[in-house]
N, C-alpha and C positions, 0 to 999 in steps of 0.2 A: 519114456515119458516120466516115470518115477525118478529116474536118474537126473534128468535135466531140471526137473522141479526141485529136487533136493539140492543140486548144485547152485541154482539161482538163489535159493533162500540162505544157504550156507554162506555164499559169497556176500550176501547182503548183511549178514551178521558181522562179518569181518569188517565191512565198511560202515558199521554203526557203533560197534562196541570198542573200536580202536581208541576213541576219545576217552571213554571210561577206563580202559586199560591203562592209559597213559596219564590219568588225572593227577596222580601224585607228583610226577615230574612236571606237568603243566603248571600246577600250583606253585611249585618251587621255582621254575624257570621264569614264569611271567609275574611272580610276586602278587598273586591274587588269593582271595580267601576261598575256603572250601565251598561256601555258599555260592560265590560268584562262579566258580568252576562247575558246580553242580547244576547251575542254572542253564548252562550250555546243553547238558543232557536233557534237562526238563523241556527246553525248547524243542528238541528232537522228538521227545516222547509225546508232547502236546500235538505237534503237527502230524506225527505218525498215527496217533490215536484218533484224531479228528478225521484224518484222511481215510482211515480204515472204515469208518462208518459210511462215508460217501462212496468209496470204491466198492464196498460190500454190496451196495445197492446197484451200482453201475456195472459191476464186473460181468454180468450176463450179456451186456452189450459190447464188451471189449473184444478186439482181436488180440488174443493172448500173445501171439508171435511178436507183434509190433509193440504192445504195451510193456511186456516184460523186458524186451530189449531196450526200450527207451528208459525205463525205470533204472535198470542197472547202469546204463551209459551216463545218465544225468548224475546218479550217485557217484560214479567214478570221477566226473569233473569236479563235483563239490568236495570230494575228498582231497583232490589236488589243491583246491583253494584254501583249505584249512590251515596248513602250515605256512602258506604264503602270507596270510593275514597277520599273524603274530599278535593280534589284539583280541582279548577275550570278548569285548563287546561286539566285534565284527563276527567272531566265531559263532556266537549265539545264532545269528541270522543265517549264516551258511549252513549250520546244523539244522536249523528250522527247515531250510530248503531240502536238505537231505531227508528229513522226516517226511516231507510232502512227496518226494520222488519215490521213496521206498514204501510208502503206504499203499501203493498200487499192488505190491507183490503178493501178500499172503492170500487175500480173498481171490485174486485171479488165479493163483497157483492151485488153491483148493478146488475152485470151480473147474479148472483144467483136469485135475485128477478125478474129480467126480464124473466128468464127461468121458475120460479116456480109460479109466481103470475098472476092470470087472469086479464083481462082488467077491470073487474068489481071491483076487490079488489085493483087495482093499486093505486087509490087515498089514500086508507088506508095505503098502503106501503110507499108512498111518505110522508104522514103526520107523520107516525111512525119514519121514518129515519130522518126527519127534526128535531125531538125532541132530537136526540142523542147528538148534540152539546151542547144544553142547559142543558140537564140532566147530561151529563158527566162533563161539566164545573162546574155545581152546586156541584156535589160530590167531584170533585178535590179540589175546593176552600173550601168546607165545611170540608173535612178531614184536609186540611192544617190549617185552622183556629183552629180546635180542637187540632191538634198536636202542633202548635206553642204556644197555650194557656196553655196546660197541660203537654207538653213534649218538643219535639224539632222538627225541620223541617225534620230530617232524617226519622222519623216514617211514614210520608205520603207516602214515596216510598215503605215501607214495606207493608202498607195497599193496595196500588195500585197493587203491585205484587200479593197479594192474590186475589184481584178482577179479575185480568187478568187470573190467573190460574183457578179459579172457572168458569169463562165464557168460557174458552177453553174446559174444561171438559164437560160443558153443551152442547156446540156446537158439540163436538164429539159424545155425547150420542144421540142427537136429530136430527142431520142432516140425511136426507135420509128417514125420516118417511113419506114424501109426494113425489109424482111423478111430474116430470116437465110437464108443459102444452105444447100443440102443438104450434109451431112457427107461428107468424103472417107473412104472405107472401104477397108481391105485385109483379106486373109484372115488368120486367126490365125497361120498358119505364117509369112507374110510379116512380120507384126508382131514375132513372136518373133525372127526372124533379124535384122531391121533394128534392133530394140532392143538386141540383143547387140552389133551392130556399132557403135552410137553411144554405148554406155555409157561407154567410155573417153574418147571425145571430149567427153562431157558433164562428166566429172570434170576433165579438163584445162582445159576452158572455164571451169569454176568456179574453179580455181586461178588462171587468168589473170585472172579477174574481180577477185580480191583485189588483184592488182598494179594493175589498171586503176583501181579505186576509190582506191587509195593515191596514185597519181600524179595522177589527174584532180582529185580534191578537194584534194590538197595544193597543186597549182598554183592552183586557183580561190581557195583560202582565203588563201594567203600571198604571192602575187605583189604585191598592193598594199603589204604590209609591206616586202618586199624593195626595191621601188622607193623607198618613203618613207625607209627607213633607209640604203640603200646609195648612192642618187643624190640625196638631199636635195630631192626634189620635194614639192609640197604634198600633203596628204591627198586632196583632191578630184581633183587632177591624176593622182595615182597610181591612183585608181579609174578615171578616164577612160581612162588608158593600158591598163588591164586589159580595157576593153571590146573592144580589138582581138582578144583571145583568142577569145571566142565569135563575133565577127563573121567571122573567118576560118574558125573551126571549122564554121560552117554549110556551107562549101564541102566540108568533110571528108565529109559525108554523101553528097554526089554522087560524090566520089572513091571512097568505099568501095563504092558501088553499081557504078561502072564496073569497079573491081578485081574485084568478085565475079562480074561477067560473064566475066572471063578466068580467075579462080581460084575454083573451087568450094569448095575446102577452107577451112573457118573457121580451122583451126589454122595453115595456111600464111599466111593474111592476118594473124593475130595475131602470128606470128613476124616478118614483115616490118615491121609497124608498131611493134612493141616494139624491134626492132633499130635502126630509124631514130631512135626516141625516146631510146634510150640514147646514141647519138652526139650528139643535140641537148642532152642533159643535160651531156655533156662540154663542149659549146659554151657552156652557161650558166656553168660554172666558169671557162672561159677569159675570157668576157665580163666577169665580176665582177672578175677579176684585172686586166684592162686598163681597167676602169671605162668600158665602152662601153654606154650605155643602148640605143642602136639595135641593137647585136648581141644584147644580152640579151633585148630584146623580140622580136626575130626568132626566137630559140631558144624562148622561152616560147610564142610563137604556134605554132611547129612542134610542140612537145610537146603542147599543148592540142588541136591538130588531130589528132594521132596518137591521143590518148586518146579523142577523140570518135569516131573511126573504129572503134577497138577496142570501145568501149562499144556501138556500133551492131551490130557483128558478134556480140558475146556476148549482149546482151539482146534484140535484135530479130531479126536474121537467123537465128541458131541456132534460136530458139523457133519462128518462123514457117516456116522451111524444113523443119522436122521435125514440123510440126503433124499430119501423118497418122499419126505414130508416138507422139508425146508429147502430153499435154495442154499446149497452148500457154501457157495461164495459169500452170500449175504450173512449166513449164520457165523461163518469163520471170521468175516470182517467185523460183525457186531461184537462178538465175544472178544476178539483181539483188541477192539476199541476200549472195552472196559478194562482189559489187562493193562493197557497203556495209560488209562486214567491213573491207576495206581503207580505206574512207572513215572508219570509226570510229577506226581506229588513227592515221590521218594527222594529223587536226586537232590533237589533243593532243600526240602524240609529236614531230611536226616543230616545233611551237611550243616545246616544251621543249628540243629539240636546238638550235634556233637561239638560244635564250636562253643555253644553256650553252656551245655550241661555235661558234656563228656560222652564217651561211648556207652557207658552203662545205661544211660537214659535211652539211647537209640535202641538197644536190644530189649529193654523193657517194652518199648512201643511195638517192636516186632513180635515179641511173645504175645502181647495183647491182641494184635491183629490176627495172628494165627489161631488163637483160642476162639475169637469171635467167628472167624471163618469156619472153624470146625463145627461150631454150634449151627451155623447157617447150613452146612452140609447135612447135619442131623435133621434139621427142619425139612430139607429136600427129600431125605429118605422117608420121613413121615408123610410128606405130601404125595410121594410116589405110591406108597402103600394105600393111601386113601383113594387115590385115583384108580388104582387097580381094582379096588372093591366095587367101584361104581361102573366098571366096564360091562 
């Protein structure tokens, strides 16, 4: 069950980030602005984020076997339509549909893991699901780099469609081979007390999720453009360099797991990771000033790793750690919705800012967002301590 949930969401990332991975070439080939191209991603993020909220509520009523299969299959069809349209205004609405289709996945998969995975194996499930972002991103950007180098950007959507179809078939074939575990129950009194204690933590995690989505997808979308424009590397090479981000971010999942063994507080982990990311955004500004591609890549990798760890904390650890109190599917869907609020804003806004003010202004914004999010994490730690005193 852990494997097929991992496979489904990794495949989904290949079929959603392929546009962002190819954005430099799309802008050049179609003759559109960065803001116009960024709007395509924003349409996806908007639909995905809104859908997460709805599907988080409805996930407990779904038949996961059918819903996950349909989600992956519809996404595969829409990926096929992207290169066939060849018009940026049409592509926006195709990618909007892709966002709606894929919004079923996360909350339903987390709910499935909550139902099937024992307490003993839960840390393995969290670790596995936390690698989906990095592995999916790596394959999306890897395929894009190869397609741009040896063919054209359209091919990456055909490959992504094939990956989605294969994963849908595997899901359909293997789902149901294991039986659900018995539910974890608490008394009503314990539930009320615990829910009251984590409500503020949930709100602060949601706000941190906005910052996480803003930085994470801002980095994923615009790093190739930064390298292409600021360091004069080729389009395919800029995409290949961007592959280093998810490659190292995979390690972030293991790091977050180790940190969580020492620090139980989700807010404290977010505070630490956001503070480090703020410093690294400062490093990006300095690296652009001295024109060091090695230094800027090191900082990009660091920020990407930090955002991967925070995303893991918010959308996986929080939901599954509190599954005895909260519906895991609802919590995962709700928090992922807030992450994608940030993602929706970042693709268009940062593209427009870079067009008008240059890349320095973009990374000043990112630094500020990380710093504010670190302060919110600190407030969360203080709230947790206060709640603990009143137990």
